[in-house]
C-alpha positions in Angstrom: -13.4 11.5 21.7 -10.9 11.6 18.9 -11.6 9.8 15.6 -11.0 9.8 11.9 -13.5 10.6 9.1 -13.7 7.5 6.9 -16.7 8.4 4.7 -18.8 11.4 3.7 -22.2 11.2 2.0 -24.0 14.5 1.7 -23.7 16.2 5.1 -23.3 13.0 7.1 -19.8 12.1 8.3 -18.9 8.5 9.3 -16.2 8.8 12.0 -14.1 5.7 13.1 -13.5 6.0 16.8 -12.1 3.2 18.9 -13.1 0.6 16.3 -16.7 1.9 16.4 -18.3 4.0 13.6 -20.5 7.0 14.4 -22.7 8.9 11.9 -22.1 12.5 12.7 -23.0 16.0 11.6 -20.6 18.9 11.7 -20.9 21.6 14.3 -22.4 24.9 12.9 -19.3 26.9 13.7 -17.2 24.8 11.3 -19.4 25.8 8.4 -19.2 29.4 9.5 -15.4 29.2 9.5 -15.7 27.8 5.9 -13.7 24.8 7.0 -15.9 21.7 6.3 -14.4 18.3 7.4 -13.0 16.0 4.7 -12.2 12.3 4.6 -9.0 11.7 6.4 -9.5 14.5 8.9 -8.8 13.7 12.6 -11.6 15.2 14.6 -13.1 15.5 18.0 -16.7 14.2 18.3 -19.4 14.5 20.9 -20.7 10.9 20.8 -23.8 11.7 22.9 -25.0 14.1 20.1 -23.2 12.5 17.2 -21.5 15.9 16.5 -18.1 16.8 15.1 -16.9 19.6 17.4 -13.4 20.3 16.1 -11.1 19.5 13.2 -7.6 18.7 14.5 -4.5 20.2 12.7 -3.9 18.7 9.3 -0.6 17.3 7.9 -1.9 18.2 4.4 -5.0 18.7 2.3 -5.6 17.9 -1.3 -8.4 19.6 -3.1 -9.1 17.1 -5.9 -9.5 14.5 -4.6 -10.7 16.3 -1.5 -8.8 14.4 1.3 -6.6 15.2 4.3 -3.6 13.7 6.2 -2.4 11.6 3.3 1.0 9.9 3.5 1.1 8.1 0.2 -0.8 8.5 -3.1 -1.1 5.6 -5.5 -1.6 6.9 -9.0 -3.4 4.2 -11.0 -2.3 4.6 -14.6 -4.0 2.5 -17.2 -1.8 1.2 -20.1 -4.7 0.3 -22.4 -8.5 1.0 -22.4 -8.1 3.9 -21.7 -4.7 4.5 -23.2 -1.8 5.7 -21.0 -2.1 9.4 -20.3 1.3 10.8 -19.4 -0.1 14.3 -19.2 -2.4 13.4 -16.4 0.2 11.2 -14.7 2.7 14.1 -14.7 0.1 16.5 -13.5 -0.9 14.2 -10.6 2.8 13.8 -9.7 3.2 17.6 -9.6 0.2 18.1 -7.4 1.2 15.2 -5.1 4.8 16.5 -4.7 3.5 20.0 -4.1 1.4 18.7 -1.2 4.4 16.8 0.3 2.8 13.4 -0.3 4.8 10.4 -1.4 3.7 9.2 -4.9 3.5 5.6 -6.1 2.7 4.7 -9.7 0.6 1.6 -10.3 0.5 0.7 -14.0 -2.7 -1.3 -14.6 -4.1 -3.5 -17.5 -0.7 -4.7 -18.5 -2.3 -7.9 -19.7 -3.8 -5.9 -22.6 -0.4 -4.7 -23.9 1.3 -6.7 -26.7 4.6 -4.7 -26.7 6.1 -3.6 -23.4 9.2 -2.0 -24.9 8.0 1.6 -24.6 6.1 0.9 -21.4 9.2 -0.5 -19.7 11.2 2.6 -20.8 8.6 4.9 -19.2 8.5 2.7 -16.1 12.3 2.8 -15.7 12.5 6.6 -16.2 10.0 7.3 -13.3 11.7 4.7 -11.1 15.1 6.4 -11.7 13.5 9.6 -10.3 13.1 7.7 -7.0 9.4 7.0 -7.5 8.0 3.6 -6.5 6.5 2.0 -9.6 4.9 -1.4 -10.2 2.7 -3.3 -12.5 -0.7 -4.6 -11.1 0.2 -8.2 -12.0 3.5 -8.3 -10.0 2.5 -10.2 -6.9 5.9 -9.9 -5.3 6.0 -6.1 -5.6 2.4 -5.9 -4.4 3.3 -7.9 -1.3 6.3 -5.6 -0.6 4.0 -2.6 -1.1 1.5 -3.8 1.4 4.3 -4.1 4.0 5.4 -0.6 3.3 1.9 0.9 3.6 0.9 -0.9 6.8 -0.8 1.6 9.1 -0.6 4.4 6.6 -3.4 6.6 5.1 -3.2 6.1 1.3 -5.2 7.7 -1.4 -5.9 6.0 -4.7 -6.2 8.4 -7.6 -6.1 8.4 -11.4 -8.3 8.8 -14.4 -11.7 7.1 -14.6 -11.5 3.5 -15.7 -7.9 3.1 -14.7 -8.7 0.3 -12.2 -8.7 1.9 -8.8 -11.7 -0.1 -7.5 -10.5 -3.3 -9.3 -7.2 -2.9 -7.4 -8.9 -2.7 -4.1 -11.1 -5.7 -5.0 -7.9 -7.7 -5.8 -6.6 -6.9 -2.3 -9.9 -7.8 -0.6 -12.5 -9.5 -2.8 -15.1 -9.1 0.0 -15.2 -5.4 -0.7 -17.0 -6.1 -4.0 -16.6 -2.5 -5.2 -18.5 -1.7 -8.3 -16.5 -1.5 -11.5 -17.4 -0.6 -15.0 -15.9 -0.9 -18.5 -14.8 2.3 -20.3 -17.1 4.2 -22.6 -16.3 3.2 -26.2 -17.6 6.6 -27.4 -15.4 8.6 -25.1 -12.5 6.2 -24.7 -12.4 6.9 -21.0 -13.8 5.3 -17.9 -17.3 5.6 -16.5 -17.4 7.0 -12.9 -18.2 4.1 -10.5 -17.0 5.7 -7.2 -19.5 8.3 -6.2 -18.1 9.4 -2.9 -14.8 9.4 -1.0 -14.4 6.6 1.5 -11.6 4.9 3.6 -11.3 1.1 3.5 -9.2 -0.7 6.1 -7.5 -3.5 4.2 -5.0 -5.5 6.3 -4.2 -2.4 8.4 -3.8 -0.1 5.4 -6.2 2.8 5.3 -7.1 3.2 1.6 -9.1 6.1 0.3 -10.9 5.3 -2.9 -11.9 8.5 -4.7 -14.1 9.3 -7.7 -12.2 9.3 -10.9 -11.5 12.5 -12.7 -10.1 13.8 -16.0 -8.9 17.3 -15.2 -7.2 18.9 -12.2 -6.0 22.5 -11.5 -2.5 23.6 -10.7 -2.8 26.1 -7.8 0.9 27.0 -7.5 3.6 29.3 -8.8 6.1 28.6 -11.6 8.8 28.2 -8.9 6.7 25.6 -7.1 6.2 23.8 -10.4 9.9 23.6 -11.1 10.5 22.1 -7.6 8.1 19.3 -8.4 10.2 18.1 -11.4 12.8 16.1 -9.6 15.0 15.7 -12.7 15.5 19.5 -12.8 17.2 19.5 -9.4 20.9 20.3 -9.2 21.0 21.2 -12.9 23.0 24.4 -13.4 21.7 26.5 -16.2 23.2 29.7 -17.5 20.7 31.7 -15.6 20.0 31.0 -11.9 16.3 31.8 -12.3 16.0 29.9 -15.6 12.5 28.7 -16.4 13.7 26.2 -18.9 11.6 27.6 -21.7 12.9 30.4 -24.0 16.2 31.0 -22.3 19.4 30.4 -24.2 21.9 27.8 -23.1 19.4 26.0 -20.9 20.9 22.8 -19.6 17.4 21.2 -19.2 16.6 21.6 -22.8 20.0 20.2 -23.7 19.3 17.1 -21.6 15.9 16.7 -23.4 17.7 16.8 -26.8 20.2 14.2 -25.5 17.2 12.1 -24.4 18.4 12.0 -20.8 15.2 13.8 -19.7 12.0 12.2 -21.1 10.6 14.5 -23.8 7.0 14.0 -22.7 8.0 15.1 -19.2 9.5 18.3 -20.5 6.6 19.0 -22.8 4.2 18.5 -20.0 6.2 20.9 -17.8 5.8 23.6 -20.5 2.0 22.9 -20.7 1.7 23.2 -16.9 3.8 26.4 -16.9 1.4 27.9 -19.5 -1.6 26.8 -17.5 -0.3 28.5 -14.4 0.6 31.6 -16.3 -2.8 31.9 -17.9 -4.6 31.1 -14.6 -2.7 34.0 -12.9 -3.6 36.4 -15.7 -7.3 35.6 -15.3 -7.0 36.1 -11.6 -5.4 39.6 -11.9 -7.7 40.6 -14.7 
């Protein structure tokens, strides 16, 4: 029978199949092929032996969080406690675009903000890139979002303490997912989600994932440029311009003119450096 993996704890896989859940183990050959099943995988199972026999072809696979067949990714981005982290937001956008997943930015903890001038500017910039953005207290936008995501597999991601579990609890209070305040010493969230699991909320398949504070960029510089949507259709002096040290770079000009958000460009340079240094270590 065909099913979808909705939860993994240790080496036990919970597979949803025809509205029934089966606790399965993976067939030995899958481990030998170094292709362990992940949450979101569509699989074939032997229900008599509670065994996953085959992983069906994937639409995509993310490594961190480790999930498959994702259509949308909601990046929960705290505005306060912890402070907004545009570096992490841009890195997640880069990774999500690279994996051909549609991003949605959910700004949380807006009630803790006294002045929204800069926040609204940031929100409008990302929205003008064609990204769906919303505040967690906007009930109308949340209702529209639920209609859009009906029947889709959606991953929730973002830094620890950003409010992923709180967001799911607001959609379905019966989930009663554990939440925790941020660490005052570290100014970041305390991990409350210990494993990856799918929750069916009004026909939307949400994947709640453990929070994280660092992710790797396993891509080329060319891939990186493609994930920055504001760089598209901009004609620089050189066709292969990396928008860094080249002269007469149109992207740098647009940054100076404040058309491109400065933090976005600075993060691009940081990501470019990370990719370069990572490739040097690999070849060394």
